[in-house]
C-alpha positions in Angstrom: 0.0 0.0 0.0 2.8 2.4 0.9 4.6 1.5 -2.2 1.6 2.3 -4.3 1.2 5.7 -2.6 4.9 6.5 -3.3 4.5 5.5 -6.9 1.5 7.8 -7.2 3.4 10.6 -5.5 6.4 10.2 -7.8 4.1 10.2 -10.8 2.4 13.4 -9.7 5.8 15.1 -9.1 7.0 13.9 -12.5 3.8 15.2 -14.1 4.2 18.6 -12.5 7.9 18.8 -13.6 6.9 17.8 -17.1 4.0 20.2 -17.2 6.3 23.0 -15.9 8.9 22.1 -18.6 6.3 22.0 -21.4 4.9 25.4 -20.2 8.3 26.9 -20.0 9.2 25.6 -23.5 5.9 26.8 -25.0 6.4 30.2 -23.3 10.0 30.5 -24.6 8.8 29.5 -28.1 6.0 32.0 -27.9 8.5 34.6 -26.8 10.9 33.7 -29.6 8.1 33.8 -32.1 7.1 37.2 -30.8 10.6 38.5 -31.0 11.0 36.9 -34.4 7.7 38.4 -35.6 8.8 41.8 -34.2 12.2 41.5 -35.8 10.6 40.5 -39.1 8.1 43.4 -38.8 10.9 45.8 -38.0 12.9 44.4 -40.9 9.9 44.7 -43.2 9.2 48.3 -42.1 12.8 49.2 -42.7 12.7 47.6 -46.1 9.5 49.3 -46.9 10.8 52.7 -45.9 14.0 52.2 -47.9 12.1 51.2 -51.0 9.7 54.2 -50.8 12.6 56.6 -50.1 14.6 55.3 -53.1 11.5 55.7 -55.3 11.0 59.2 -54.1 14.7 60.1 -54.7 15.2 58.4 -58.0 12.0 59.1 -60.0 11.9 62.8 -59.1 9.3 64.4 -61.4 9.9 62.1 -64.3 6.9 59.8 -63.6 8.9 57.0 -65.2 7.0 53.8 -64.4 10.0 51.7 -65.4 12.1 53.3 -62.6 9.5 52.5 -60.0 9.3 48.9 -61.1 13.0 48.5 -61.3 13.5 49.8 -57.7 11.0 47.3 -56.3 12.5 44.3 -58.3 16.1 45.2 -57.5 15.4 45.4 -53.7 13.6 42.0 -53.4 16.8 40.2 -52.5 16.7 42.0 -49.1 13.5 40.4 -48.2 13.2 36.8 -49.6 15.2 34.2 -51.6 14.3 33.6 -55.3 15.7 32.2 -58.5 14.4 35.0 -60.8 12.7 38.3 -60.4 11.2 39.8 -63.6 8.9 42.5 -64.7 6.9 43.2 -67.9 5.5 46.5 -69.2 3.1 46.5 -72.1 2.4 49.6 -74.2 0.3 49.5 -77.4 1.3 46.2 -79.0 4.8 45.9 -77.7 6.3 44.7 -74.4 9.4 45.3 -72.3 10.5 42.2 -70.4 13.5 42.3 -68.0 14.6 39.5 -65.8 17.3 39.2 -63.1 18.6 35.7 -62.5 19.8 35.1 -59.0 20.4 31.3 -59.4 21.1 29.7 -62.7 18.0 28.5 -64.6 17.3 27.4 -68.2 15.9 29.4 -71.1 12.8 27.3 -70.7 12.4 28.6 -67.2 12.5 32.2 -68.5 9.9 31.4 -71.2 7.7 29.9 -68.5 8.0 33.1 -66.4 7.0 35.2 -69.4 4.0 33.0 -70.0 2.9 33.3 -66.4 3.2 37.2 -66.6 1.2 37.3 -69.8 -1.5 35.1 -68.2 -1.6 37.6 -65.3 -2.1 40.5 -67.8 -4.8 38.6 -69.6 -6.6 37.7 -66.4 -6.6 41.2 -65.0 -7.5 42.9 -68.2 -10.0 40.2 -69.2 -8.6 39.9 -72.7 -6.0 37.9 -74.5 -2.7 39.8 -74.3 -0.2 38.8 -77.0 2.4 41.5 -77.8 3.8 41.4 -81.3 7.2 42.7 -80.2 9.3 42.0 -77.2 12.2 44.1 -75.9 14.0 41.6 -73.7 17.0 41.7 -71.4 18.3 39.1 -68.9 20.9 40.0 -66.2 22.6 38.2 -63.4 23.8 34.6 -63.5 24.3 32.9 -66.9 21.4 30.7 -68.1 22.1 27.0 -68.1 19.9 24.7 -70.1 21.3 21.7 -68.2 19.3 22.8 -65.2 16.1 20.9 -65.8 14.0 22.6 -63.3 10.8 24.4 -64.1 8.9 27.1 -62.2 7.6 25.3 -59.0 6.5 28.4 -57.0 5.9 32.0 -58.0 3.7 35.0 -57.4 2.7 38.0 -59.6 2.5 41.6 -58.4 0.3 43.8 -60.6 1.5 47.5 -60.7 -1.4 50.0 -61.0 -0.8 53.7 -61.6 -4.1 55.4 -60.9 -6.5 52.8 -62.1 -4.4 51.7 -65.1 -2.4 48.5 -65.1 1.1 49.4 -66.3 3.1 46.3 -65.4 3.5 43.0 -63.6 6.4 41.9 -61.3 7.1 38.2 -61.1 9.1 36.4 -58.4 9.8 32.7 -59.3 11.6 29.7 -57.8 12.4 26.2 -58.9 11.4 24.9 -55.3 8.0 24.1 -54.1 6.5 26.3 -51.3 9.3 28.8 -51.5 7.0 31.9 -50.9 4.5 32.3 -48.1 1.6 34.6 -47.8 3.5 36.9 -45.5 6.2 37.8 -48.1 3.6 38.2 -50.8 1.5 40.5 -48.6 4.5 42.7 -47.8 5.4 43.0 -51.5 1.7 43.8 -52.3 1.8 46.5 -49.7 5.0 48.1 -50.9 3.9 47.9 -54.6 0.6 49.5 -53.8 2.2 52.3 -51.7 4.7 53.0 -54.4 2.0 53.1 -57.0 -0.1 55.4 -54.8 2.8 57.7 -54.3 3.3 58.0 -58.1 -0.4 58.4 -58.7 -0.5 61.3 -56.2 2.6 62.8 -57.9 0.9 62.5 -61.3 -2.1 64.4 -59.9 0.1 67.2 -58.6 2.1 67.4 -61.8 -1.0 67.4 -64.0 -2.3 70.3 -61.9 0.9 72.2 -62.2 1.3 71.4 -65.9 -2.2 72.5 -66.4 -1.5 75.9 -64.8 1.8 76.2 -66.7 0.1 75.3 -70.0 -2.7 77.9 -69.4 0.0 80.5 -68.8 2.1 79.5 -71.9 -1.0 79.3 -74.1 -2.1 82.8 -73.1 1.2 84.3 -74.1 1.0 86.2 -77.4 4.6 85.3 -78.3 5.2 82.0 -79.9 7.0 79.6 -77.5 8.5 76.2 -78.2 10.8 73.9 -76.2 12.9 71.2 -77.7 15.3 68.5 -76.4 18.8 67.8 -77.4 17.5 65.8 -80.4 15.4 68.7 -81.6 12.3 66.8 -80.6 9.4 69.2 -79.9 8.3 69.1 -76.3 6.1 72.2 -75.9 4.5 74.5 -78.5 1.8 77.1 -77.6 -1.0 78.1 -80.0 0.6 81.4 -80.9 3.4 79.6 -82.8 1.0 78.4 -85.5 -0.4 81.9 -85.9 2.9 83.8 -85.8 4.6 81.5 -88.2 1.4 81.3 -90.3 1.4 77.5 -90.3 -1.8 76.1 -91.9 -4.0 73.9 -89.7 -3.7 70.2 -90.1 -5.8 68.7 -92.9 -7.0 65.9 -90.8 -9.1 66.8 -87.7 -7.4 63.9 -85.9 -3.9 65.5 -86.3 -3.8 68.9 -84.6 -0.4 69.0 -83.0 2.3 71.1 -84.6 5.6 69.4 -85.4 9.2 70.6 -85.6 9.1 70.0 -89.3 6.3 72.5 -89.6 8.3 75.1 -87.7 11.5 74.5 -89.7 9.6 74.6 -93.0 7.9 77.9 -92.1 11.3 79.5 -91.5 13.0 77.9 -94.6 15.0 80.5 -96.5 14.8 83.0 -93.6 16.9 81.4 -90.9 18.2 77.9 -90.1 16.5 77.3 -86.7 18.2 73.9 -86.1 21.7 75.4 -86.6 20.8 78.3 -84.3 19.6 75.9 -81.6 22.8 73.8 -81.9 24.9 77.0 -81.7 23.1 78.1 -78.5 23.7 74.7 -76.9 27.3 74.5 -78.0 28.2 78.0 -76.9 25.9 77.8 -73.8 24.5 81.3 -74.4 21.4 83.0 -75.7 21.2 83.5 -79.5 19.2 86.4 -80.8 18.0 86.5 -84.4 16.6 89.9 -85.4 14.4 91.0 -88.3 13.2 87.7 -89.7 10.6 88.7 -92.3 7.8 86.1 -93.0 5.3 87.3 -95.6 3.5 90.2 -93.8 5.2 89.6 -90.4 8.5 90.7 -88.8 9.9 88.5 -86.1 12.6 88.4 -83.5 13.8 85.0 -82.4 15.4 84.3 -79.0 17.0 80.9 -78.4 18.0 80.0 -74.8 19.7 76.8 -73.5 17.8 74.9 -70.8 19.6 73.1 -68.0 18.5 70.6 -65.3 19.1 70.9 -61.6 22.7 69.7 -61.8 23.7 72.1 -64.7 23.4 69.6 -67.6 22.0 71.0 -70.8 18.8 69.2 -71.6 17.4 71.3 -74.5 16.5 74.8 -75.6 13.6 77.2 -75.4 12.7 79.3 -78.5 10.6 82.5 -78.3 9.1 84.0 -81.5 8.3 87.7 -80.9 6.1 89.4 -83.5 7.5 92.9 -84.0 5.3 93.8 -87.0 3.3 96.4 -84.9 6.5 97.9 -83.5 8.0 98.1 -87.0 4.8 99.8 -88.3 4.8 102.2 -85.4 8.4 103.0 -86.0 7.7 103.7 -89.7 4.8 105.9 -88.8 6.9 107.8 -86.2 9.5 108.4 -88.8 6.9 109.6 -91.3 5.3 111.8 -88.6 8.7 113.3 -87.7 9.4 114.0 -91.4 6.0 115.7 -91.7 6.5 117.8 -88.6 10.0 118.9 -89.8 8.4 119.9 -93.2 5.5 121.8 -91.6 7.8 123.7 -89.2 10.4 124.4 -91.9 8.0 126.3 -94.1 7.1 129.0 -91.5 10.6 129.1 -90.2 11.9 129.7 -93.7 9.4 132.5 -94.2 10.4 134.1 -90.9 14.1 133.9 -91.8 13.6 135.2 -95.3 11.4 138.1 -94.1 13.8 139.0 -91.3 16.8 139.1 -93.7 14.8 141.2 -96.1 13.9 143.7 -93.3 17.5 143.9 -92.0 18.7 144.5 -95.6 16.1 147.3 -96.1 16.8 148.8 -92.7 20.5 148.9 -93.5 19.8 150.9 -96.6 17.6 153.2 -94.3 16.5 155.8 -96.8 15.7 153.2 -99.5 13.1 151.4 -97.3 9.5 151.6 -98.3 6.9 151.6 -95.5 4.6 149.4 -97.5 7.2 146.8 -98.1 8.3 146.7 -94.5 4.7 146.3 -93.4 4.2 143.4 -95.8 7.3 141.7 -94.4 6.1 142.2 -90.9 2.7 140.6 -91.8 4.5 137.6 -93.3 6.6 137.2 -90.2 3.5 137.4 -88.0 1.5 135.0 -90.1 4.4 132.4 -90.1 4.9 132.9 -86.4 1.2 132.3 -85.7 1.3 129.2 -87.9 4.3 127.8 -85.9 2.6 128.7 -82.6 -0.6 126.9 -83.6 1.4 123.8 -84.7 3.4 123.8 -81.4 0.1 124.3 -79.4 -1.4 121.4 -81.2 1.6 119.2 -80.4 1.4 120.2 -76.7 -2.3 119.5 -76.6 -1.8 116.0 -78.2 0.9 115.3 -75.6 -1.4 116.4 -72.8 -4.2 114.2 -74.1 -2.0 111.1 -74.5 -0.6 111.7 -71.0 -4.0 112.0 -69.4 -3.3 115.5 -68.2 -5.8 117.3 -70.4 -7.9 119.5 -68.1 -11.3 121.0 -68.8 -13.1 124.0 -67.3 -16.7 122.9 -67.9 -19.6 125.2 -67.1 -23.1 125.7 -68.5 -23.0 127.8 -71.7 -25.2 128.5 -74.7 -23.8 126.3 -77.4 -25.8 128.2 -80.1 -24.1 131.4 -79.1 -20.6 129.8 -79.3 -21.4 128.4 -82.7 -22.7 131.8 -83.9 -19.5 133.5 -82.8 -17.3 131.0 -84.7 -19.3 131.3 -87.8 -18.8 135.1 -87.7 -15.1 134.7 -87.1 -14.6 132.6 -90.3 -17.0 134.4 -92.6 -14.3 136.6 -94.0 -12.2 133.6 -95.0 -15.2 131.9 -96.6 -16.0 135.1 -98.6 -12.5 135.2 -100.0 -13.2 131.8 -101.6 -16.7 132.7 -102.5 -18.2 130.2 -100.1 -21.5 130.6 -98.3 -21.1 130.0 -94.5 -24.4 129.6 -92.5 -25.7 128.4 -89.2 -28.8 126.3 -88.6 -29.5 126.2 -84.8 -32.1 126.8 -82.2 -32.0 130.2 -80.6 -30.7 128.8 -77.4 -29.1 125.5 -76.6 -27.8 125.1 -73.1 -25.1 122.5 -72.3 -22.2 122.0 -70.0 -18.8 122.2 -71.7 -15.5 124.0 -71.8 -16.2 127.1 -73.9 -12.7 127.7 -75.0 -12.0 124.1 -76.0 -15.3 123.5 -77.8 -14.7 126.8 -79.7 -11.3 125.4 -80.7 -13.0 122.3 -82.1 -15.6 124.3 -84.0 -12.8 126.5 -85.3 -10.8 123.5 -86.5 -13.8 121.9 -88.3 -14.9 125.2 -90.0 -11.4 126.1 -91.0 -10.9 122.6 -92.6 -14.2 122.9 -94.4 -13.1 126.3 -95.9 -9.6 124.9 -96.7 -10.9 121.9 -98.6 -13.8 123.5 -100.4 -13.4 125.7 -103.6 -17.1 126.3 -104.2 -20.6 125.7 -102.8 -21.5 126.2 -99.1 -20.7 125.3 -95.6 -23.5 124.7 -93.1 -23.0 124.5 -89.3 -26.0 122.8 -87.7 -27.0 122.1 -84.1 -29.7 119.8 -82.9 -30.8 117.9 -79.8 -30.8 114.1 -79.8 -33.4 113.4 -77.1 -33.1 109.7 -77.4 -29.4 109.6 -76.5 -29.5 112.7 -74.2 -27.0 114.7 -76.2 -26.5 117.6 -78.5 -25.0 117.1 -81.9 -23.0 119.6 -83.9 -22.4 119.1 -87.7 -20.2 121.0 -90.1 -21.1 120.1 -93.7 -19.1 121.2 -96.7 -19.1 120.7 -100.5 -15.4 120.1 -100.8 -13.0 117.3 -102.0 -14.6 114.7 -99.7 -12.8 111.7 -98.1 -12.2 108.3 -99.6 -13.5 105.2 -97.9 -9.9 103.9 -97.2 -9.0 107.2 -95.4 -12.1 107.3 -93.1 -10.7 104.9 -90.5 -7.4 106.8 -90.1 -8.7 110.3 -90.3 -8.2 111.0 -86.6 -4.8 109.3 -86.3 -1.8 111.3 -85.3 0.6 109.4 -87.5 -1.5 109.3 -90.7 -1.8 111.6 -93.7 -4.6 111.0 -96.2 -3.7 109.3 -99.4 -6.5 111.0 -101.5 -7.4 114.5 -102.2 -5.4 117.6 -103.3 -1.9 117.0 -101.9 -1.2 120.8 -102.0 -3.9 121.3 -99.3 -2.7 118.7 -96.9 -1.8 119.7 -93.4 -0.6 117.9 -90.3 -4.0 116.6 -89.3 -3.2 117.4 -85.7 -6.3 119.6 -85.4 -8.5 116.6 -85.8 -6.5 114.6 -83.3 -6.8 117.5 -80.8 -10.5 117.8 -81.5 -11.1 114.1 -80.9 -9.2 114.4 -77.6 -11.3 117.4 -76.5 -14.7 115.9 -77.4 -13.9 112.5 -75.8 -12.7 114.3 -72.7 -16.2 115.8 -72.4 -17.6 112.3 -72.7 -18.8 112.8 -76.3 -18.0 111.4 -79.7 -16.6 112.8 -83.0 -17.0 111.2 -86.4 -17.2 112.0 -90.1 -19.4 110.9 -93.0 -18.5 111.3 -96.7 -20.1 109.8 -99.8 -16.6 109.7 -101.4 -14.0 111.9 -103.1 -15.3 115.2 -104.5 -18.7 114.7 -102.9 -18.2 116.7 -99.8 -18.1 115.6 -96.2 -19.8 116.3 -92.8 -18.0 116.3 -89.5 -20.1 115.6 -86.4 -19.4 115.8 -82.7 -21.7 115.3 -79.7 -21.7 116.5 -76.2 -23.7 115.1 -73.2 -26.9 117.1 -72.5 
């Protein structure tokens, strides 16, 4: 009995010891598993961070999908063993296939990998993918067809950018059960995060490119950007207009090409050579006065460098200087006209002065009547010069926005009557009838001196350009538009249709009419500025040459 009890006791002790040993073993194993799991998780996080950091640093703003895929495939050796790691990118009907061989395999093994990737493409896209052309490269260990081992275990990683499948990464081995769910899950996570980072970057760049494109498209100068191979990268709409390149015949082809630009400049300048010169000399090349049909251009070519100072292409700006050239020509014509107009009275003053001095030197030989005529000539020429200078000063004030008015309420009918009386003697000399058609009183708010100046200019011109007939000054009230309208109608040489649009231009002389009667035309320019400063309008109507004309101006009422 005692022996049985001792045996039972020994058995219980042994059971307790074994239980404690099993418990301790399980606890140690659990601890080791936990430490191993934590170590693996830490390793995976470090790996994941390294891959994403490398992607961020290497792709920059190129959005090159190949770089992203290469970074992921090249880093897989840090995470798991494999025989081959490959990727395939498919665009249009061609494919890029690259494979890195870690352990020697046969050509058949590589072909099997390609088939499995194509099957993945076909399954994801739900269509039969069979590229007609392959761009292949195999790196790493040499292929050995004596290795008679096929693909025993593998997994495919699809790479999506946005919602578009751009490639598939394949990891393969000649051993069964080589890859577990844990490794595949980690790679899926990294691939998705990398794709998401690129997708976000694409969104940012699309937004920035959209803003930049809107700015470039709105610029009136033509702008193009080319790479080192003269491939056109950027061209705004103004290029087609400035170079007068005809639209594409096909509605499906709207983009301008470098050939279009070079052809448009053929015989005028060799753009390719100028671009090469700018890149070779690393400086801006300026090409002035390139004349294309009815346009004059300046071309600026500037080398473009990347962030490390390497030349990557060139920017070309086509600046249309046609307007500037026209304005310069008009300025020269205007200067010549002013010199001519001032020379005539100055010559008269000089000739008259010399004549007077000569007569005064002879003293007794001077005739009072001749001296008087000379003084009248000097006075008339001086007054003409003074009027011309005053007109120039008024034009300058108007253009500078410094033209001031002293507007008060006056009787416009009275002002018109006074001007008619002033110019009647001049009209009578040419046998012209000068009359006024107006209400007895017509109250309006205006600058009396300046409006009198406008009326004087219009009546004086009517007398100057009429050799017979009559001149009628008329005033009426336009109730509908709340304004008063003044008209000066003559029966003179009239104005041609082509001269009407430029009649009030400072830099234009009329092409038609009696050339001997031409003046500077500044009186009309000043009149336009005065009336528009009042908030009114000035215009002219003429049936044509030798049919007379009527000048109108309006004032707010």
